[in-house]
mmCIF file of the N, C-alpha and C atoms, coordinates in Angstrom:
data_MODEL
# 
_entry.id   MODEL 
# 
loop_
_atom_site.group_PDB 
_atom_site.id 
_atom_site.type_symbol 
_atom_site.label_atom_id 
_atom_site.label_alt_id 
_atom_site.label_comp_id 
_atom_site.label_asym_id 
_atom_site.label_entity_id 
_atom_site.label_seq_id 
_atom_site.pdbx_PDB_ins_code 
_atom_site.Cartn_x 
_atom_site.Cartn_y 
_atom_site.Cartn_z 
_atom_site.occupancy 
_atom_site.B_iso_or_equiv 
_atom_site.pdbx_formal_charge 
_atom_site.auth_seq_id 
_atom_site.auth_comp_id 
_atom_site.auth_asym_id 
_atom_site.auth_atom_id 
_atom_site.pdbx_PDB_model_num 
ATOM 1   N N  . MET A 1 1  ? 1.012   -1.288 -0.117 1.00 0.00 ? 1  MET A N  1 
ATOM 2   C CA . MET A 1 1  ? 0.198   0.213  -0.064 1.00 0.00 ? 1  MET A CA 1 
ATOM 3   C C  . MET A 1 1  ? 1.055   1.064  0.138  1.00 0.00 ? 1  MET A C  1 
ATOM 4   N N  . SER A 1 2  ? 0.879   2.152  -0.913 1.00 0.00 ? 2  SER A N  1 
ATOM 5   C CA . SER A 1 2  ? 1.815   3.515  -0.735 1.00 0.00 ? 2  SER A CA 1 
ATOM 6   C C  . SER A 1 2  ? 1.619   4.296  0.070  1.00 0.00 ? 2  SER A C  1 
ATOM 7   N N  . LEU A 1 3  ? 2.088   4.825  0.865  1.00 0.00 ? 3  LEU A N  1 
ATOM 8   C CA . LEU A 1 3  ? 1.847   6.433  1.824  1.00 0.00 ? 3  LEU A CA 1 
ATOM 9   C C  . LEU A 1 3  ? 0.390   7.217  1.575  1.00 0.00 ? 3  LEU A C  1 
ATOM 10  N N  . LYS A 1 4  ? 0.367   7.413  0.736  1.00 0.00 ? 4  LYS A N  1 
ATOM 11  C CA . LYS A 1 4  ? -1.069  7.951  0.047  1.00 0.00 ? 4  LYS A CA 1 
ATOM 12  C C  . LYS A 1 4  ? -2.180  7.061  0.224  1.00 0.00 ? 4  LYS A C  1 
ATOM 13  N N  . ALA A 1 5  ? -2.104  5.568  0.830  1.00 0.00 ? 5  ALA A N  1 
ATOM 14  C CA . ALA A 1 5  ? -3.626  5.019  0.810  1.00 0.00 ? 5  ALA A CA 1 
ATOM 15  C C  . ALA A 1 5  ? -3.628  5.293  2.018  1.00 0.00 ? 5  ALA A C  1 
ATOM 16  N N  . GLU A 1 6  ? -2.501  4.876  2.533  1.00 0.00 ? 6  GLU A N  1 
ATOM 17  C CA . GLU A 1 6  ? -2.382  4.789  3.841  1.00 0.00 ? 6  GLU A CA 1 
ATOM 18  C C  . GLU A 1 6  ? -2.527  5.996  4.918  1.00 0.00 ? 6  GLU A C  1 
ATOM 19  N N  . LEU A 1 7  ? -2.351  7.233  4.447  1.00 0.00 ? 7  LEU A N  1 
ATOM 20  C CA . LEU A 1 7  ? -3.231  8.443  4.648  1.00 0.00 ? 7  LEU A CA 1 
ATOM 21  C C  . LEU A 1 7  ? -4.706  8.159  4.640  1.00 0.00 ? 7  LEU A C  1 
ATOM 22  N N  . ASP A 1 8  ? -4.769  7.924  3.434  1.00 0.00 ? 8  ASP A N  1 
ATOM 23  C CA . ASP A 1 8  ? -6.141  8.344  3.269  1.00 0.00 ? 8  ASP A CA 1 
ATOM 24  C C  . ASP A 1 8  ? -7.406  7.291  3.992  1.00 0.00 ? 8  ASP A C  1 
ATOM 25  N N  . ALA A 1 9  ? -6.666  6.321  3.791  1.00 0.00 ? 9  ALA A N  1 
ATOM 26  C CA . ALA A 1 9  ? -7.106  5.291  4.923  1.00 0.00 ? 9  ALA A CA 1 
ATOM 27  C C  . ALA A 1 9  ? -7.521  6.008  5.986  1.00 0.00 ? 9  ALA A C  1 
ATOM 28  N N  . LEU A 1 10 ? -5.796  6.556  6.716  1.00 0.00 ? 10 LEU A N  1 
ATOM 29  C CA . LEU A 1 10 ? -6.275  6.580  8.273  1.00 0.00 ? 10 LEU A CA 1 
ATOM 30  C C  . LEU A 1 10 ? -7.206  7.826  8.434  1.00 0.00 ? 10 LEU A C  1 
ATOM 31  N N  . ARG A 1 11 ? -6.676  8.344  7.474  1.00 0.00 ? 11 ARG A N  1 
ATOM 32  C CA . ARG A 1 11 ? -8.099  10.081 7.627  1.00 0.00 ? 11 ARG A CA 1 
ATOM 33  C C  . ARG A 1 11 ? -9.311  9.371  7.800  1.00 0.00 ? 11 ARG A C  1 
ATOM 34  N N  . LEU A 1 12 ? -9.312  8.778  6.497  1.00 0.00 ? 12 LEU A N  1 
ATOM 35  C CA . LEU A 1 12 ? -11.352 8.061  6.672  1.00 0.00 ? 12 LEU A CA 1 
ATOM 36  C C  . LEU A 1 12 ? -11.382 7.702  7.866  1.00 0.00 ? 12 LEU A C  1 
ATOM 37  N N  . LYS A 1 13 ? -10.921 7.129  8.492  1.00 0.00 ? 13 LYS A N  1 
ATOM 38  C CA . LYS A 1 13 ? -10.418 6.191  9.814  1.00 0.00 ? 13 LYS A CA 1 
ATOM 39  C C  . LYS A 1 13 ? -11.129 7.501  10.851 1.00 0.00 ? 13 LYS A C  1 
ATOM 40  N N  . GLY A 1 14 ? -10.345 8.111  11.077 1.00 0.00 ? 14 GLY A N  1 
ATOM 41  C CA . GLY A 1 14 ? -10.548 9.461  12.033 1.00 0.00 ? 14 GLY A CA 1 
ATOM 42  C C  . GLY A 1 14 ? -11.934 9.987  11.800 1.00 0.00 ? 14 GLY A C  1 
ATOM 43  N N  . GLU A 1 15 ? -12.109 10.273 10.832 1.00 0.00 ? 15 GLU A N  1 
ATOM 44  C CA . GLU A 1 15 ? -13.320 10.945 10.444 1.00 0.00 ? 15 GLU A CA 1 
ATOM 45  C C  . GLU A 1 15 ? -14.553 10.458 10.583 1.00 0.00 ? 15 GLU A C  1 
ATOM 46  N N  . SER A 1 16 ? -14.759 8.888  10.622 1.00 0.00 ? 16 SER A N  1 
ATOM 47  C CA . SER A 1 16 ? -15.437 8.258  10.697 1.00 0.00 ? 16 SER A CA 1 
ATOM 48  C C  . SER A 1 16 ? -16.229 7.981  12.110 1.00 0.00 ? 16 SER A C  1 
ATOM 49  N N  . ARG A 1 17 ? -15.213 8.382  12.704 1.00 0.00 ? 17 ARG A N  1 
ATOM 50  C CA . ARG A 1 17 ? -15.483 8.879  14.538 1.00 0.00 ? 17 ARG A CA 1 
ATOM 51  C C  . ARG A 1 17 ? -15.738 9.845  15.000 1.00 0.00 ? 17 ARG A C  1 
ATOM 52  N N  . ARG A 1 18 ? -16.235 11.074 14.093 1.00 0.00 ? 18 ARG A N  1 
ATOM 53  C CA . ARG A 1 18 ? -16.464 12.571 14.280 1.00 0.00 ? 18 ARG A CA 1 
ATOM 54  C C  . ARG A 1 18 ? -18.010 12.179 13.468 1.00 0.00 ? 18 ARG A C  1 
ATOM 55  N N  . SER A 1 19 ? -18.557 13.247 13.882 1.00 0.00 ? 19 SER A N  1 
ATOM 56  C CA . SER A 1 19 ? -19.899 13.686 13.258 1.00 0.00 ? 19 SER A CA 1 
ATOM 57  C C  . SER A 1 19 ? -19.868 14.230 12.220 1.00 0.00 ? 19 SER A C  1 
ATOM 58  N N  . PRO A 1 20 ? -20.502 14.315 11.289 1.00 0.00 ? 20 PRO A N  1 
ATOM 59  C CA . PRO A 1 20 ? -19.818 15.195 9.947  1.00 0.00 ? 20 PRO A CA 1 
ATOM 60  C C  . PRO A 1 20 ? -20.493 16.208 9.880  1.00 0.00 ? 20 PRO A C  1 
ATOM 61  N N  . GLU A 1 21 ? -20.846 17.165 11.031 1.00 0.00 ? 21 GLU A N  1 
ATOM 62  C CA . GLU A 1 21 ? -20.688 18.818 11.503 1.00 0.00 ? 21 GLU A CA 1 
ATOM 63  C C  . GLU A 1 21 ? -19.711 18.956 11.767 1.00 0.00 ? 21 GLU A C  1 
ATOM 64  N N  . VAL A 1 22 ? -18.737 17.855 12.689 1.00 0.00 ? 22 VAL A N  1 
ATOM 65  C CA . VAL A 1 22 ? -17.586 18.375 12.717 1.00 0.00 ? 22 VAL A CA 1 
ATOM 66  C C  . VAL A 1 22 ? -16.424 17.806 11.544 1.00 0.00 ? 22 VAL A C  1 
ATOM 67  N N  . VAL A 1 23 ? -16.338 16.827 10.967 1.00 0.00 ? 23 VAL A N  1 
ATOM 68  C CA . VAL A 1 23 ? -15.456 17.023 10.092 1.00 0.00 ? 23 VAL A CA 1 
ATOM 69  C C  . VAL A 1 23 ? -15.799 17.718 8.988  1.00 0.00 ? 23 VAL A C  1 
ATOM 70  N N  . ALA A 1 24 ? -17.261 18.210 8.789  1.00 0.00 ? 24 ALA A N  1 
ATOM 71  C CA . ALA A 1 24 ? -17.093 19.379 7.664  1.00 0.00 ? 24 ALA A CA 1 
ATOM 72  C C  . ALA A 1 24 ? -16.583 20.832 7.853  1.00 0.00 ? 24 ALA A C  1 
ATOM 73  N N  . ASP A 1 25 ? -16.419 21.051 9.533  1.00 0.00 ? 25 ASP A N  1 
ATOM 74  C CA . ASP A 1 25 ? -16.005 22.144 10.062 1.00 0.00 ? 25 ASP A CA 1 
ATOM 75  C C  . ASP A 1 25 ? -13.846 21.789 10.240 1.00 0.00 ? 25 ASP A C  1 
ATOM 76  N N  . MET A 1 26 ? -13.355 20.696 9.850  1.00 0.00 ? 26 MET A N  1 
ATOM 77  C CA . MET A 1 26 ? -12.218 20.445 10.042 1.00 0.00 ? 26 MET A CA 1 
ATOM 78  C C  . MET A 1 26 ? -11.669 20.981 8.756  1.00 0.00 ? 26 MET A C  1 
ATOM 79  N N  . HIS A 1 27 ? -12.380 20.067 7.819  1.00 0.00 ? 27 HIS A N  1 
ATOM 80  C CA . HIS A 1 27 ? -12.162 20.608 5.833  1.00 0.00 ? 27 HIS A CA 1 
ATOM 81  C C  . HIS A 1 27 ? -12.482 22.083 5.512  1.00 0.00 ? 27 HIS A C  1 
ATOM 82  N N  . ARG A 1 28 ? -13.378 22.793 6.235  1.00 0.00 ? 28 ARG A N  1 
ATOM 83  C CA . ARG A 1 28 ? -13.650 24.528 5.594  1.00 0.00 ? 28 ARG A CA 1 
ATOM 84  C C  . ARG A 1 28 ? -12.392 25.014 6.278  1.00 0.00 ? 28 ARG A C  1 
ATOM 85  N N  . ALA A 1 29 ? -11.548 24.257 7.456  1.00 0.00 ? 29 ALA A N  1 
ATOM 86  C CA . ALA A 1 29 ? -10.013 25.349 8.069  1.00 0.00 ? 29 ALA A CA 1 
ATOM 87  C C  . ALA A 1 29 ? -9.547  24.726 7.489  1.00 0.00 ? 29 ALA A C  1 
ATOM 88  N N  . VAL A 1 30 ? -9.345  23.390 6.922  1.00 0.00 ? 30 VAL A N  1 
ATOM 89  C CA . VAL A 1 30 ? -8.355  23.412 6.129  1.00 0.00 ? 30 VAL A CA 1 
ATOM 90  C C  . VAL A 1 30 ? -8.101  23.680 4.767  1.00 0.00 ? 30 VAL A C  1 
ATOM 91  N N  . ASP A 1 31 ? -9.417  23.955 4.266  1.00 0.00 ? 31 ASP A N  1 
ATOM 92  C CA . ASP A 1 31 ? -9.554  24.989 3.077  1.00 0.00 ? 31 ASP A CA 1 
ATOM 93  C C  . ASP A 1 31 ? -9.220  26.017 3.055  1.00 0.00 ? 31 ASP A C  1 
ATOM 94  N N  . GLU A 1 32 ? -9.643  26.793 4.450  1.00 0.00 ? 32 GLU A N  1 
ATOM 95  C CA . GLU A 1 32 ? -9.329  28.366 4.961  1.00 0.00 ? 32 GLU A CA 1 
ATOM 96  C C  . GLU A 1 32 ? -7.698  28.496 4.929  1.00 0.00 ? 32 GLU A C  1 
ATOM 97  N N  . LEU A 1 33 ? -6.618  27.764 5.257  1.00 0.00 ? 33 LEU A N  1 
ATOM 98  C CA . LEU A 1 33 ? -6.308  27.326 5.479  1.00 0.00 ? 33 LEU A CA 1 
ATOM 99  C C  . LEU A 1 33 ? -4.776  27.364 4.408  1.00 0.00 ? 33 LEU A C  1 
ATOM 100 N N  . ARG A 1 34 ? -5.200  26.730 3.235  1.00 0.00 ? 34 ARG A N  1 
ATOM 101 C CA . ARG A 1 34 ? -4.411  26.396 1.988  1.00 0.00 ? 34 ARG A CA 1 
ATOM 102 C C  . ARG A 1 34 ? -5.480  27.650 1.511  1.00 0.00 ? 34 ARG A C  1 
ATOM 103 N N  . ALA A 1 35 ? -6.246  28.299 1.610  1.00 0.00 ? 35 ALA A N  1 
ATOM 104 C CA . ALA A 1 35 ? -6.362  29.324 0.968  1.00 0.00 ? 35 ALA A CA 1 
ATOM 105 C C  . ALA A 1 35 ? -5.571  30.580 0.905  1.00 0.00 ? 35 ALA A C  1 
ATOM 106 N N  . SER A 1 36 ? -4.984  30.898 2.615  1.00 0.00 ? 36 SER A N  1 
ATOM 107 C CA . SER A 1 36 ? -4.458  31.566 3.334  1.00 0.00 ? 36 SER A CA 1 
ATOM 108 C C  . SER A 1 36 ? -3.173  32.422 3.029  1.00 0.00 ? 36 SER A C  1 
ATOM 109 N N  . GLY A 1 37 ? -2.613  31.245 1.676  1.00 0.00 ? 37 GLY A N  1 
ATOM 110 C CA . GLY A 1 37 ? -1.073  30.959 1.798  1.00 0.00 ? 37 GLY A CA 1 
ATOM 111 C C  . GLY A 1 37 ? -0.117  30.790 2.333  1.00 0.00 ? 37 GLY A C  1 
ATOM 112 N N  . ALA A 1 38 ? -0.311  30.579 3.427  1.00 0.00 ? 38 ALA A N  1 
ATOM 113 C CA . ALA A 1 38 ? 0.658   30.283 4.263  1.00 0.00 ? 38 ALA A CA 1 
ATOM 114 C C  . ALA A 1 38 ? 1.685   29.066 4.029  1.00 0.00 ? 38 ALA A C  1 
ATOM 115 N N  . ALA A 1 39 ? 1.063   28.522 2.880  1.00 0.00 ? 39 ALA A N  1 
ATOM 116 C CA . ALA A 1 39 ? 2.248   27.549 2.881  1.00 0.00 ? 39 ALA A CA 1 
ATOM 117 C C  . ALA A 1 39 ? 3.329   27.961 1.785  1.00 0.00 ? 39 ALA A C  1 
ATOM 118 N N  . GLU A 1 40 ? 2.863   29.431 1.362  1.00 0.00 ? 40 GLU A N  1 
ATOM 119 C CA . GLU A 1 40 ? 3.759   30.058 0.201  1.00 0.00 ? 40 GLU A CA 1 
ATOM 120 C C  . GLU A 1 40 ? 5.351   30.707 1.302  1.00 0.00 ? 40 GLU A C  1 
ATOM 121 N N  . ARG A 1 41 ? 4.605   30.948 2.754  1.00 0.00 ? 41 ARG A N  1 
ATOM 122 C CA . ARG A 1 41 ? 5.022   31.630 3.190  1.00 0.00 ? 41 ARG A CA 1 
ATOM 123 C C  . ARG A 1 41 ? 6.128   30.760 4.513  1.00 0.00 ? 41 ARG A C  1 
ATOM 124 N N  . VAL A 1 42 ? 6.419   29.451 4.305  1.00 0.00 ? 42 VAL A N  1 
ATOM 125 C CA . VAL A 1 42 ? 6.469   29.287 5.127  1.00 0.00 ? 42 VAL A CA 1 
ATOM 126 C C  . VAL A 1 42 ? 8.362   29.165 5.292  1.00 0.00 ? 42 VAL A C  1 
ATOM 127 N N  . LEU A 1 43 ? 9.433   29.060 6.031  1.00 0.00 ? 43 LEU A N  1 
ATOM 128 C CA . LEU A 1 43 ? 10.671  28.368 5.576  1.00 0.00 ? 43 LEU A CA 1 
ATOM 129 C C  . LEU A 1 43 ? 10.682  27.109 4.322  1.00 0.00 ? 43 LEU A C  1 
ATOM 130 N N  . LYS A 1 44 ? 11.951  27.580 3.344  1.00 0.00 ? 44 LYS A N  1 
ATOM 131 C CA . LYS A 1 44 ? 12.395  26.807 2.348  1.00 0.00 ? 44 LYS A CA 1 
ATOM 132 C C  . LYS A 1 44 ? 13.927  25.761 2.962  1.00 0.00 ? 44 LYS A C  1 
ATOM 133 N N  . ILE A 1 45 ? 13.509  24.940 2.417  1.00 0.00 ? 45 ILE A N  1 
ATOM 134 C CA . ILE A 1 45 ? 15.229  24.209 2.229  1.00 0.00 ? 45 ILE A CA 1 
ATOM 135 C C  . ILE A 1 45 ? 16.182  24.985 1.850  1.00 0.00 ? 45 ILE A C  1 
ATOM 136 N N  . GLY A 1 46 ? 17.140  25.413 3.556  1.00 0.00 ? 46 GLY A N  1 
ATOM 137 C CA . GLY A 1 46 ? 18.196  25.907 3.173  1.00 0.00 ? 46 GLY A CA 1 
ATOM 138 C C  . GLY A 1 46 ? 17.886  27.662 3.974  1.00 0.00 ? 46 GLY A C  1 
ATOM 139 N N  . ASP A 1 47 ? 16.245  28.280 3.649  1.00 0.00 ? 47 ASP A N  1 
ATOM 140 C CA . ASP A 1 47 ? 16.337  29.627 4.383  1.00 0.00 ? 47 ASP A CA 1 
ATOM 141 C C  . ASP A 1 47 ? 16.994  28.748 5.851  1.00 0.00 ? 47 ASP A C  1 
ATOM 142 N N  . LYS A 1 48 ? 17.284  29.946 6.599  1.00 0.00 ? 48 LYS A N  1 
ATOM 143 C CA . LYS A 1 48 ? 17.982  30.675 7.867  1.00 0.00 ? 48 LYS A CA 1 
ATOM 144 C C  . LYS A 1 48 ? 16.446  30.833 8.188  1.00 0.00 ? 48 LYS A C  1 
ATOM 145 N N  . MET A 1 49 ? 16.473  30.341 9.606  1.00 0.00 ? 49 MET A N  1 
ATOM 146 C CA . MET A 1 49 ? 15.773  29.661 10.708 1.00 0.00 ? 49 MET A CA 1 
ATOM 147 C C  . MET A 1 49 ? 15.769  31.630 11.799 1.00 0.00 ? 49 MET A C  1 
ATOM 148 N N  . PRO A 1 50 ? 14.836  32.449 11.228 1.00 0.00 ? 50 PRO A N  1 
ATOM 149 C CA . PRO A 1 50 ? 14.717  33.764 12.320 1.00 0.00 ? 50 PRO A CA 1 
ATOM 150 C C  . PRO A 1 50 ? 14.945  33.325 14.343 1.00 0.00 ? 50 PRO A C  1 
ATOM 151 N N  . GLU A 1 51 ? 15.801  33.784 14.810 1.00 0.00 ? 51 GLU A N  1 
ATOM 152 C CA . GLU A 1 51 ? 15.834  34.038 15.854 1.00 0.00 ? 51 GLU A CA 1 
ATOM 153 C C  . GLU A 1 51 ? 14.842  33.987 16.797 1.00 0.00 ? 51 GLU A C  1 
ATOM 154 N N  . PHE A 1 52 ? 14.256  33.587 18.000 1.00 0.00 ? 52 PHE A N  1 
ATOM 155 C CA . PHE A 1 52 ? 12.809  33.175 18.565 1.00 0.00 ? 52 PHE A CA 1 
ATOM 156 C C  . PHE A 1 52 ? 13.297  32.754 19.951 1.00 0.00 ? 52 PHE A C  1 
ATOM 157 N N  . ALA A 1 53 ? 12.371  33.458 20.573 1.00 0.00 ? 53 ALA A N  1 
ATOM 158 C CA . ALA A 1 53 ? 12.895  32.763 22.556 1.00 0.00 ? 53 ALA A CA 1 
ATOM 159 C C  . ALA A 1 53 ? 11.237  32.247 22.478 1.00 0.00 ? 53 ALA A C  1 
ATOM 160 N N  . LEU A 1 54 ? 11.664  31.031 22.642 1.00 0.00 ? 54 LEU A N  1 
ATOM 161 C CA . LEU A 1 54 ? 9.965   29.857 22.867 1.00 0.00 ? 54 LEU A CA 1 
ATOM 162 C C  . LEU A 1 54 ? 10.083  29.139 24.862 1.00 0.00 ? 54 LEU A C  1 
ATOM 163 N N  . PRO A 1 55 ? 9.278   28.886 25.019 1.00 0.00 ? 55 PRO A N  1 
ATOM 164 C CA . PRO A 1 55 ? 8.951   28.567 26.368 1.00 0.00 ? 55 PRO A CA 1 
ATOM 165 C C  . PRO A 1 55 ? 9.219   26.668 26.129 1.00 0.00 ? 55 PRO A C  1 
ATOM 166 N N  . ASN A 1 56 ? 9.927   26.404 26.456 1.00 0.00 ? 56 ASN A N  1 
ATOM 167 C CA . ASN A 1 56 ? 10.349  24.953 26.858 1.00 0.00 ? 56 ASN A CA 1 
ATOM 168 C C  . ASN A 1 56 ? 9.569   23.764 27.465 1.00 0.00 ? 56 ASN A C  1 
ATOM 169 N N  . ALA A 1 57 ? 9.234   22.814 27.399 1.00 0.00 ? 57 ALA A N  1 
ATOM 170 C CA . ALA A 1 57 ? 8.314   21.915 28.070 1.00 0.00 ? 57 ALA A CA 1 
ATOM 171 C C  . ALA A 1 57 ? 7.901   21.936 29.254 1.00 0.00 ? 57 ALA A C  1 
ATOM 172 N N  . ASN A 1 58 ? 8.945   22.948 30.102 1.00 0.00 ? 58 ASN A N  1 
ATOM 173 C CA . ASN A 1 58 ? 9.241   23.172 31.608 1.00 0.00 ? 58 ASN A CA 1 
ATOM 174 C C  . ASN A 1 58 ? 8.942   24.653 31.914 1.00 0.00 ? 58 ASN A C  1 
ATOM 175 N N  . GLU A 1 59 ? 7.989   24.427 31.321 1.00 0.00 ? 59 GLU A N  1 
ATOM 176 C CA . GLU A 1 59 ? 7.894   26.301 30.586 1.00 0.00 ? 59 GLU A CA 1 
ATOM 177 C C  . GLU A 1 59 ? 9.173   27.144 31.328 1.00 0.00 ? 59 GLU A C  1 
ATOM 178 N N  . GLN A 1 60 ? 10.177  27.156 30.598 1.00 0.00 ? 60 GLN A N  1 
ATOM 179 C CA . GLN A 1 60 ? 11.325  28.136 31.137 1.00 0.00 ? 60 GLN A CA 1 
ATOM 180 C C  . GLN A 1 60 ? 11.217  29.102 29.269 1.00 0.00 ? 60 GLN A C  1 
ATOM 181 N N  . ILE A 1 61 ? 11.924  29.936 29.127 1.00 0.00 ? 61 ILE A N  1 
ATOM 182 C CA . ILE A 1 61 ? 11.546  30.514 27.756 1.00 0.00 ? 61 ILE A CA 1 
ATOM 183 C C  . ILE A 1 61 ? 13.375  30.474 27.167 1.00 0.00 ? 61 ILE A C  1 
ATOM 184 N N  . VAL A 1 62 ? 13.624  30.522 26.349 1.00 0.00 ? 62 VAL A N  1 
ATOM 185 C CA . VAL A 1 62 ? 14.795  29.226 25.764 1.00 0.00 ? 62 VAL A CA 1 
ATOM 186 C C  . VAL A 1 62 ? 15.130  30.213 24.163 1.00 0.00 ? 62 VAL A C  1 
ATOM 187 N N  . GLU A 1 63 ? 16.391  31.044 24.845 1.00 0.00 ? 63 GLU A N  1 
ATOM 188 C CA . GLU A 1 63 ? 16.732  31.535 23.346 1.00 0.00 ? 63 GLU A CA 1 
ATOM 189 C C  . GLU A 1 63 ? 17.431  30.650 22.314 1.00 0.00 ? 63 GLU A C  1 
ATOM 190 N N  . SER A 1 64 ? 16.728  30.563 21.234 1.00 0.00 ? 64 SER A N  1 
ATOM 191 C CA . SER A 1 64 ? 17.711  29.906 19.932 1.00 0.00 ? 64 SER A CA 1 
ATOM 192 C C  . SER A 1 64 ? 19.278  30.152 19.865 1.00 0.00 ? 64 SER A C  1 
ATOM 193 N N  . LYS A 1 65 ? 19.308  31.741 19.998 1.00 0.00 ? 65 LYS A N  1 
ATOM 194 C CA . LYS A 1 65 ? 20.434  32.300 19.138 1.00 0.00 ? 65 LYS A CA 1 
ATOM 195 C C  . LYS A 1 65 ? 21.819  31.524 21.184 1.00 0.00 ? 65 LYS A C  1 
ATOM 196 N N  . ALA A 1 66 ? 21.135  30.726 22.373 1.00 0.00 ? 66 ALA A N  1 
ATOM 197 C CA . ALA A 1 66 ? 21.831  30.344 23.054 1.00 0.00 ? 66 ALA A CA 1 
ATOM 198 C C  . ALA A 1 66 ? 21.474  28.738 22.841 1.00 0.00 ? 66 ALA A C  1 
ATOM 199 N N  . LEU A 1 67 ? 21.383  28.110 22.543 1.00 0.00 ? 67 LEU A N  1 
ATOM 200 C CA . LEU A 1 67 ? 20.922  26.427 22.075 1.00 0.00 ? 67 LEU A CA 1 
ATOM 201 C C  . LEU A 1 67 ? 22.512  27.099 20.853 1.00 0.00 ? 67 LEU A C  1 
ATOM 202 N N  . LEU A 1 68 ? 21.899  27.874 20.186 1.00 0.00 ? 68 LEU A N  1 
ATOM 203 C CA . LEU A 1 68 ? 22.907  27.950 18.889 1.00 0.00 ? 68 LEU A CA 1 
ATOM 204 C C  . LEU A 1 68 ? 24.189  27.879 18.911 1.00 0.00 ? 68 LEU A C  1 
ATOM 205 N N  . ALA A 1 69 ? 24.762  28.975 19.697 1.00 0.00 ? 69 ALA A N  1 
ATOM 206 C CA . ALA A 1 69 ? 25.898  28.927 20.609 1.00 0.00 ? 69 ALA A CA 1 
ATOM 207 C C  . ALA A 1 69 ? 26.566  27.621 20.610 1.00 0.00 ? 69 ALA A C  1 
ATOM 208 N N  . LYS A 1 70 ? 26.027  26.832 21.201 1.00 0.00 ? 70 LYS A N  1 
ATOM 209 C CA . LYS A 1 70 ? 25.987  24.944 21.717 1.00 0.00 ? 70 LYS A CA 1 
ATOM 210 C C  . LYS A 1 70 ? 26.704  23.914 20.127 1.00 0.00 ? 70 LYS A C  1 
ATOM 211 N N  . GLY A 1 71 ? 25.656  24.023 19.324 1.00 0.00 ? 71 GLY A N  1 
ATOM 212 C CA . GLY A 1 71 ? 25.846  23.741 18.163 1.00 0.00 ? 71 GLY A CA 1 
ATOM 213 C C  . GLY A 1 71 ? 24.560  23.502 17.468 1.00 0.00 ? 71 GLY A C  1 
ATOM 214 N N  . PRO A 1 72 ? 24.339  22.089 16.790 1.00 0.00 ? 72 PRO A N  1 
ATOM 215 C CA . PRO A 1 72 ? 23.663  22.930 15.572 1.00 0.00 ? 72 PRO A CA 1 
ATOM 216 C C  . PRO A 1 72 ? 22.343  22.527 16.640 1.00 0.00 ? 72 PRO A C  1 
ATOM 217 N N  . LEU A 1 73 ? 21.315  23.202 16.181 1.00 0.00 ? 73 LEU A N  1 
ATOM 218 C CA . LEU A 1 73 ? 19.653  22.801 16.733 1.00 0.00 ? 73 LEU A CA 1 
ATOM 219 C C  . LEU A 1 73 ? 19.146  21.957 15.513 1.00 0.00 ? 73 LEU A C  1 
ATOM 220 N N  . VAL A 1 74 ? 17.915  21.344 16.433 1.00 0.00 ? 74 VAL A N  1 
ATOM 221 C CA . VAL A 1 74 ? 16.982  20.454 16.370 1.00 0.00 ? 74 VAL A CA 1 
ATOM 222 C C  . VAL A 1 74 ? 15.576  21.139 16.721 1.00 0.00 ? 74 VAL A C  1 
ATOM 223 N N  . LEU A 1 75 ? 14.558  21.080 15.970 1.00 0.00 ? 75 LEU A N  1 
ATOM 224 C CA . LEU A 1 75 ? 13.207  22.079 16.934 1.00 0.00 ? 75 LEU A CA 1 
ATOM 225 C C  . LEU A 1 75 ? 12.253  20.976 16.881 1.00 0.00 ? 75 LEU A C  1 
ATOM 226 N N  . THR A 1 76 ? 11.651  20.671 18.347 1.00 0.00 ? 76 THR A N  1 
ATOM 227 C CA . THR A 1 76 ? 10.716  19.735 17.315 1.00 0.00 ? 76 THR A CA 1 
ATOM 228 C C  . THR A 1 76 ? 9.239   20.172 18.319 1.00 0.00 ? 76 THR A C  1 
ATOM 229 N N  . PHE A 1 77 ? 8.464   20.231 17.858 1.00 0.00 ? 77 PHE A N  1 
ATOM 230 C CA . PHE A 1 77 ? 6.864   20.935 18.169 1.00 0.00 ? 77 PHE A CA 1 
ATOM 231 C C  . PHE A 1 77 ? 6.018   19.801 18.582 1.00 0.00 ? 77 PHE A C  1 
ATOM 232 N N  . TYR A 1 78 ? 5.306   20.222 19.785 1.00 0.00 ? 78 TYR A N  1 
ATOM 233 C CA . TYR A 1 78 ? 4.559   18.254 19.934 1.00 0.00 ? 78 TYR A CA 1 
ATOM 234 C C  . TYR A 1 78 ? 2.984   19.340 20.624 1.00 0.00 ? 78 TYR A C  1 
ATOM 235 N N  . ARG A 1 79 ? 1.985   18.827 20.796 1.00 0.00 ? 79 ARG A N  1 
ATOM 236 C CA . ARG A 1 79 ? 0.623   19.599 20.891 1.00 0.00 ? 79 ARG A CA 1 
ATOM 237 C C  . ARG A 1 79 ? 0.417   19.927 22.669 1.00 0.00 ? 79 ARG A C  1 
ATOM 238 N N  . GLY A 1 80 ? 1.251   19.037 23.627 1.00 0.00 ? 80 GLY A N  1 
ATOM 239 C CA . GLY A 1 80 ? 1.082   19.609 24.941 1.00 0.00 ? 80 GLY A CA 1 
ATOM 240 C C  . GLY A 1 80 ? 0.084   19.517 25.371 1.00 0.00 ? 80 GLY A C  1 
ATOM 241 N N  . ARG A 1 81 ? -0.567  20.288 26.157 1.00 0.00 ? 81 ARG A N  1 
ATOM 242 C CA . ARG A 1 81 ? -1.803  20.440 27.203 1.00 0.00 ? 81 ARG A CA 1 
ATOM 243 C C  . ARG A 1 81 ? -3.129  20.977 26.152 1.00 0.00 ? 81 ARG A C  1 
ATOM 244 N N  . TRP A 1 82 ? -2.807  20.690 25.050 1.00 0.00 ? 82 TRP A N  1 
ATOM 245 C CA . TRP A 1 82 ? -4.067  21.277 24.178 1.00 0.00 ? 82 TRP A CA 1 
ATOM 246 C C  . TRP A 1 82 ? -5.134  20.657 25.399 1.00 0.00 ? 82 TRP A C  1 
# 
């Protein structure tokens, strides 16, 4: 099975567990995001990421500049406590 087929199956499985209204809202939100042009404004391979300061898992502010001074930086986003 191709990756696309697996992802489609996973999407359909998830949608089958939600009401048609919720699924419609989800699709509408995705369509609005696509129409906003946000995808064209994201960083591309080779672009330099701007400096930032964000809270870590312990809610302490961490600056990218300080981390980069120690070596390469890998940034991971996770859902957290939504």
